[in-house]
Structures are given as C-alpha cells and as structure tokens.
N, C-alpha and C positions, 0 to 999 in steps of 0.2 A: 076721454077717447071713446067714440061710439062704434059699436060693432059694424053698423051700416057703412061707416066711412072706410073701414079696412076689412072687407069681406074675404079677400085673398089670404090675409094673415090668419084669420080665424079658421078658414077652411084648411090651410096648410097645417096649422097646429092640430086640428082634429085628425088629419090624416096621419100625422106623426104619432099621435096617441094610439090610433088604431093599428098602425104599423108596429108600435112598440109591443102591444098586446099580442099581435099575431106572430111576432118574431121572438117571443119568449122561448129561451133555450134551456133545456135541462142537460147538464154535462156531468160526467163523472169527476171525481176529485182529481184523478190523473189528468184529464183533459183541461180542467181549470188551471192546474199548476203549469202544464206545458204551454197553454195558450195565453193566459192572463196574468199569472203570478210570476212566472219565469222559472225555468228548471233549477237555477241556483243563483240566488242574489244575497244581498246583505242580510236580509231577514232570516233566510235559511242558515247562512253561515253563523250568525249569532246564536240561533236556536241550537244548531249542532254543537257549537262550542260549549254552551251551557250544559247541554245534556251529557256530552262526552266527558266532562270533568269527573262524573261519578265513576268512570272506569278506573280512576286512580285508586279509589278505595277498594274496588273489586280486586285489583292487582295486589295491593298491600296486604289485604286479609287472606288472600290465597297463598301468597309466597312467604309470608312472615315466618313460617316454620323452618325455612332455610337457616334462620338465625336462632330462633327460640328452641328448636329441637335438634340442633346440630351437636355432634360430639366434639367438645372442645379439646384442646391439647392438654396433656398432663406431664408431670415431671416427678422425678424421684426427690424425696426430701434429703436424701444423703447420696453418697456415691457407691453404696453397696448393693442397690437393687438393679435388677435386669430390666431395662426400659422396654423390652419386647414381650414381657410376661406380666402384664397388668393384672390379669385374672388370678394369678397364683400368688400375688403379693398381699401382704398384710395391708389393709387400707390405711394404716398409720404411716406406711413407708412412702406414700406418694400423695400428690395433690393436683387439683385442676389448676391450670395456669391462670385462668380468668376468675377463679373463685367458684364455689359450689352453687352460686345463684345465677351464673352466666347463661345456663340453658336448662331445660327440663331434664335432660340426660344427666347433667351434673348434680342437680338438686335431688333427684329421686333415684340416682344410681342405676340408670337403665343401660347397664353394660353386662358383658359376659353372659350369664344365663338369663338375664332380663333384656337382652339387646333387641329382641323382636317386639317387645312392648313399646319401644321407641317409635315404631312405624304405625301403631294403632291410631293415635290422634289424627295424623294426616289422612289416613284411609277413611276414618269416620267423618272428617271434614268434607271430603269429596263425596262420601255417601250422603251426607246431609245436603250437599249441593245437588246431587242427583234427584233426591226426593223434592227438594225445594224448587227445582226448575219446573217440575210438573205443576206444582201448586201455584207458583207465581205466573207461569204461562197461562193457566186457566183463569186466574184472577184478572190478568191483563186483557184477555180476550173477551171474557164473558161478563165481568162484574165491575172492576175498579177502573179499567183503562190503563194505558201505559204510564202516565204521569203519576197517578196515585200509587201504583204498584212500586215504582221507583222510590217514592217517598217512604212507603212502608218498609221496603227492603233496606234503605239507608238507615232508618231509625233503629231497626232491629239489629243491623250490623254493628252500629255504635254500642248498643246495650250489651250484646253478647261478647263483643271484643273486651269491653271493660270487665265483665263478669269473669271472663277467662283469666284475667290477671290475678284473680282471687282464688284460683283453684288450689285446694289443699293437697291433692294427690293426682297421680297419673290418670285414674279412672274418672274422676270428676272433670279433669282437664280434657280428656278425650270426649266426654259427653258435651262439654261446652264448645269444643271445636266442631262437633257435629251440628250444634245449634247455630254456630257462626256460619258454617257452610250453608245451612238451610236459609239463613237470613240473607247472605250476600248473593244468593243465586238469582235473585230477581233483577239485580242491577244490570248485568251485562246484556241479558236477553232483551229487556225492555228498552234500554238505552239504544241498542242497535236498531231495533224496530222503530222507535220514536224518532231517530235521526233519519233513517232512510225513507220513511213514509211522507216526508214533507218536501222532497226534492224530485226533480224530473228523472226519467228513466236513465238518461245518459250519465247521470252523476251518482247513481246509487252505489256503485262499487267504490268510488273514491271517498264518498261521504262515510261509508261503512268503515273504511280504513282509518278515518280520523279518530274513531273511538279506540281502535287498537293502538294508535299513537299515544293516547293518554294512558292506556294500560301500560305501555312502555315507560311513560313518565313515572307512574307509580312503582314500577319495577326498579327504575333507576334511583328513585328516592329512598328505597329500602336501606341500602348500605349507608346512606347519609344520615338517616334517622336512627338506624340500629347501632352505629358505631359509638355515638356519645353515651348510649345506655347499655353498652356491651356487657357490663357486669351484672345486669338485672333484666332477665327476659320478661318479668312482670311489668317493668316500666315501659318496655316496648309496646306491649298490648295496650297499656293505658294511653300512650301517645297516639296510637293508631285509632283509638275509639273516638278521638276528638274530631277528626276530619269529616267523617260522614255526617256527624251531628251539625257541624257548621254549614255544610252544603245543604242539608235539609231545611234549615231555618233561614238562610240568607240568600241562596241562589235558586233553588228549585221553584220557589213561588213565581219566578219570572219566566218559567218554561211553559209553553202552550201544550195542550193535549193534542194528540194526533187527529187531524181532520178526517183521516180515513176511518179511524175507529169511531169517531163521533157519527160519521155518515152511516156506517154499517149498523150502528145501534139506533138509527132513525132520528138522531139529533142533528138534522141537516142545518138548522138555523145556527147552532153553535159552531158547526164545522165551517159554515160560510163566514162567520165572524172571524174565525182564525185565519182563513184564507184572505179575507179583506185586509186584516192587519198585516199579514206578510206582504201582500201586494203593495200596500201603502208604503211600507218600509223599503220596498224595492223600487219605489218611484213609479208604480203602475196602478191602474184602476181596473177593477172587475166591472164590466157593464151591468147596469141595474136589471137588465132583462135576463141575466144568467142566474140560474139556480142549480143546486146539486140534485142530481137524480138519486132517488132513494133506492139503494141496492138491495134493500130487504123486500121490495115489492116486485112481483113478477109483471110481465107484460099484460097479463089479464087483470091486473089491479089487486091480486091477492097476495097476502104475505107469503114469503118463501118458507118452505119447511126447514126445521132446524137441521143443520148439517154437522156431521162429525167427520174428523179426519179418518177414522177407522171404518166409516160406513161406505166409503168410496174406494173401489178396488185399486184404481191407478194411484190414488193418493197414499193409501196404506202401503203399497209396494214401494212407492217412492221414498216415504219417510223411513221405511225399514232399511233401504239401501243407504240413505244418508246417515242413519244411526250406526250402521256397520262401519262406514268410513270414519265417522266421528269417534268411535271407540278407539280405533288405532291411533288417530291423531291426538286424542286426549292423553292416551297412555304415553306417547312419545313426547309430546310438548311439555307436560308437567313432569314426567319422569326424568327427562334430560336436565331440567332445571334443578330438581331435588337431588340429582345424582352428582352435582358439582363437587360434593365433599369427597367423592371417590376419585377425583382427578389429582389429589395430593398437592394442591396449590392452596394458598390463602383463600378462605371462603369469601371474604369481602372482595378480593380481586376477581375471582372467577364469576361471582354474581354480577359484578360490574361489567365484565366482558360480555356475558350473556345478555344483560340488559341493553348494552350498546348495540349488540347484533340485532335487536328488535327494530332499531331505527332503519337500517337498510331494508329490512323485511317489509316494514310499513311503506317506505318510499317505493320499493320495487312493486309492491302490490298496488299502490295508488296509480302508478304509471301504467302497468300492464293491464289492470282491470279496465282501463279506458278503451283498449282495442284488442284484448286477447280473450278467447273463449275461457269461461270459468273452469270448465272441466279439464282443459289442457293445462291451465296454470296450476290448478290444484294437484293434478296427477304428477306433473313435472317436479313440483316442489316436494311432494311426498316421496317420490323416488330419490331425489337428491338427499333428503334427510335420512332415508333408509340406508343408502349407500355410505353416507358419512358415518353413521353409527356402526355399520359393519366394519368399516376401515379402522374405527377406534379400537376394535378388539385386537388388532395387530399390535398396538402399542400399550395395551393394558398390562400392568405389572412389570414393565421394563425399566421403570425409573428407580427401582430399589428404594422405595420410600420417598423419592422425589418425583415431582410432576414431570410429565413428558410434554415439551412444548409442541411437538408435532401432533400429539393427541389433543391438546388443548385447541390448536388451530382447527383441526378437523371437526372437533366437537362444536366449536363456535359456528362453523359453516353449516353443520348439520342442524344446530339449533335455529339458525336464521331461516333455513328451509322449512323446518318444522313450524316455526312461527308464521311463516308465509302461508303454509297450508292451513294452519289453524284459523288465520284471518279470512282466507278465501272461502272456506267451507261455510262460515257464517253468512257471508254475502250471498253465496250460492243458495243456501237454504231459504233466505228471505225471498229470493226471486222464484223459488220453485213452488211456493204455496200462496193462496189468496189471503186477503185481509182477515176474513172471519176465522181463519185457523192459523194465521201467520205466527203470532206470538206463541201459540201452543206448539207449532212445528219447530220453531227455534228452541223452545224449552225441551222438546224431545231430543233434539240434537245436543243440547246442553247436558241432558241426562246421560247420553252415551259418552260424551266427552268426560263427564265426571266419573262415570263407571270405569273408564280407562284410567283416569287419574287416581281413583281410589285403590286400584291394584298396583299402581306404579311405586308407592312407598315400600311395598314388600320387595319389589325388585331392587330398590335402592339398598335395602338392608342386605339382600343377597350379594349385591355389588361390593359391600364392604369385605366380603369373604373372597369373591372372585369378580372383579370389575368386568371382565370379558363377557360374562353371562348376561349382565344387564344390557350392555351395548348390543349384543347379538339379538336379544328379544326386541329391543327398541327398533332396530333396523328392520327386522322381519315384519313387524306389525305396520311400520310406516309404508313399506312397499305394498303390503296387503291393502291398505287404505287407498293407495293410488290406483290399484287395479279395480277395486269395487266400483269406483265412480264411472267406469266405462259404461255402466248400465243406466246412467242418468242423462236426461236431455240437456241441451245447451240453453242458457237463458239470457245471454248477452243481448241488450237492447230490447228485450221482450217487455210487454206492459205488465204492471202489477194488477192482477185481477182482484175483484172484491169478494167473490163467493166461489165455492167449489164447483157449483153448477155452471156458473159463467165461465170459469177457466176450462172446464171439460168441454163445453160447447165451442169456445173459441179455439182451443187446441185441436179439436176434431176438424174444425173448419180449415185451419191454417196448416196443420201438420199431420192430420190423421188422428186416430185414437191415441190418447196419452200413453196407454199401456203398450200399444204397438210401436209407438215412436221410441219409447225407452228401450225396448228389446232390440229395435233396429239399430240403435246407436251402439 
C-alpha cells in the first residue's frame, strides 16, 4: 500500500498522534481511581480481603491475656477450709481447678499480696504498642511503605509470641509482652491505610470496617483456640505464633503496595502499574495518555519542602484532639474486654458474648458510614458506651458471687457501642490527614489508644475488689471522648489529599482556614 493512494488515512493518523500528545493528562491517584479504575471493584475487594486477614493476628495477640493471665477457679482439697479466705489458707489446703499451668497467675502465684503484679504484663504490652505505633507509622510513611511494614510487623509478632511461651518468670514474661505489643502495633495501622488508599472516597468508611470485621474474627477464634489448650497457657502462645508466620510467607506476597504511597515517594511508574493491574481486574482500561501527577513537585517545578505533622498549626491541633478522644476510647474498649472476669460468669462464655457483639458493631458501622457524618456517629456511640458502663455500676456486686444477667446484657450493649466508636475513629483519622503523614497520624491515634489500654488493666485489678469503680471510670472517659470530637471537622465524602500543603490550600478554598473551621464546629 502506497501513502499517495491513501493520503486521508495518513493525515488522519497523524492528527490522532498529535491529538494524543496534546491531550496527555496528569491526574492524581484519587482521580484515576474514581474515573478509570472504579471506586470499588473485584480488584480492590480481593486486595482488601488479603490485607484485612492480618487483623486476625492483631486481635489474637492483643486479647490473648484474657485467658493466659486470668485468675482461674480454685477449690479446697478437703472440707475443712473456708472457700472465702484463700489468702489465709495454707497453700497445701487448696488447689487450682485447671492445674497450676493453666494461667500465669496460677503458675507464679500472682494472688493476695502479689495480685497487682498480674496486671503488669498487659500494661507493658499496651505500652509496647504505644511506642511501636510511632515507630511503625514512621517506617510506613517515610521508608518501607505500607506492605513491607506489615511484613515486618507480622514476622516480629510471630517470633515474640513464641518466645513469650518460654518465659521463666513474671518479669521476663512482662518484658516479652512489651516486645510483642511493639511488634504487633504495625499490623492494624498499616492494614487500615493500605486498604482505604486503593478505593474511591465513597467506599472508604465501609472498606475500613472490613478490617475490623476480621479483628472480630480473631476475637471470636480465641475461645475456640484457647479451650483445647486450657491447661497450658504456654501452648496457647505457641499456637498463636504460627498464624502470622503463615500469613507472611503465603499470603502477603500477593498484596500490592499502596499506589498513593508510591506516588508520594516519586515512584509514579510503579504506582501506575498497580493501578493498571487493578483496572484490568475490574474489566477497565486506563487510557495511555493518562499519567500520575507527582505530588512531590510544586507548580513551579520545584520539589516540595519536607513536611511534618507538628510543623503545621492546624494539623498539630487536629491530631492532639484526635489523640484525646482516642485515649478514652482505648481505655474503654480494651478495659471492658479485660474486665469480663469481674462479671462473675464463665470467662469463655463472656468473651464469646463480647466477640459476638463486635459483629453488629461492624455491620452498623458499615451501613451508617455510608450516609452518616463521622463525628455524629462517633460521638453517639461513645455516649451510648459511657451510659451503659455507668448503668453497670448499679448491678455490680448484687449477684453475691453469681453473675447478674442484667449487668451482662448492659455490658454487652456498651461493648458494642465502644467497638463501634473504636472502629469509626480510625476511619475518621484516615480522612483527616493527607497521604504524606496519614500513616504517622493513624500511628499517633494508635499511641493514644494504647496509652488508654495500658492503664486499663490496673482498673481491672481494682475491679476485682470493687467492680463498680471500674465501670464508673470506663463510662466517664467514654463520654469525655464523645465530647472532645465536637472540635473536629466533618470528613464524609471529602477527598484524600496527598500533602499537608495541598490539604491546607484546598480546605481554605472550600471551607475557610482549617483551624477556623474546626473551632467553628
């Protein structure tokens, strides 16, 4: 075929090529997902499912002390001892029902004058989580990315859980619980961010809830795993160490890195490959003339200055407010779970009840986050949790050694509300901050949650003496958290910004100064 015979065809093709060059478009990751990949398709659902599986181990390693550090039942060896005076009895006159290896309290005699030592390992676990959250958040934002930080956290969680099973005394055990808390702290924050950063803005809330569903699965699995090994707390830790190792080796390699993080690090080609893969699995195609705008380059073509969460006034005020609310939520959410032994019911039964209450919390959150303001949903659930805990004080101690069904029912409703507020504040935090500090912001929230959780075991020990005290403090702090969020802006259906500078500029343009906006609300 000669070009002279088909001049129109050649000219038309030339125009198309010129048009293609002239119409080259640079879009943000957010725009590419919304316009070309799809806000939520099969690719994102598969990605979120694989990522969210890691929440199971986060839950198991967090709540395992409900069984390993519980005070088991005891009985007199003969009929001559007083069953209400354990501390005054000769140790030869009584025995633990499940054997002296059933829990750390039984093995190391953490009763009577040593009873407060029983709460130290759980407090150190949450202290380790507090410190680890900052470290993993920084690693995920600045160095390793979301995926590699999850890998590191899972591997360290597996190793520290196994080593904990070998602890020779309470002090080494407490130190190993600290290290396990440090290790697992990267799982939740990175999985939440890695899940929400690949979907459209209208699905962020629901997708964030999927992770909490798997956290609930881990919670529900605990009684099932713990019961067969109820006579050995060490065996329970060994079993729990297997799951994160299997996940790291067999499942995590199939998870993609966050395209938003890749873009913010200037690795736009890698980010585009991830988005193209997602689009292909969703049955869509990203046009060849579309590329990712580099969010690290200013309009003048110069690299942006390094930004810090604490260097921007509105952002530092916002994270401080989030952390205040998170402290109360963490104290109540973990405290109520650890406090189940003070309800005078079978611990396996009460743990199962609380775990089951997580399911409606996740369902309610998934539905309401689709059309309800984050601030309203969080405050309402925090108030409900607080009121329920305060009502529990009325029934404390009325069972005369037996559990009160009314108290159990109110506690279950309160825990469901606390679980909902715990889930929502994570989603809220993800939407309040841009990509370049998002993981660090969530890690700071996690720190405040873990600080509250670190103090909660002390309150549980006090609750063994007077249950009404623990429920009253839980209720007051939950209500406080609901009030604090009145000073935060609403984020429903708002875009996910890439940098602090971009977010400040956009929020000034749409809503006025971020600081003024928050005070006005």
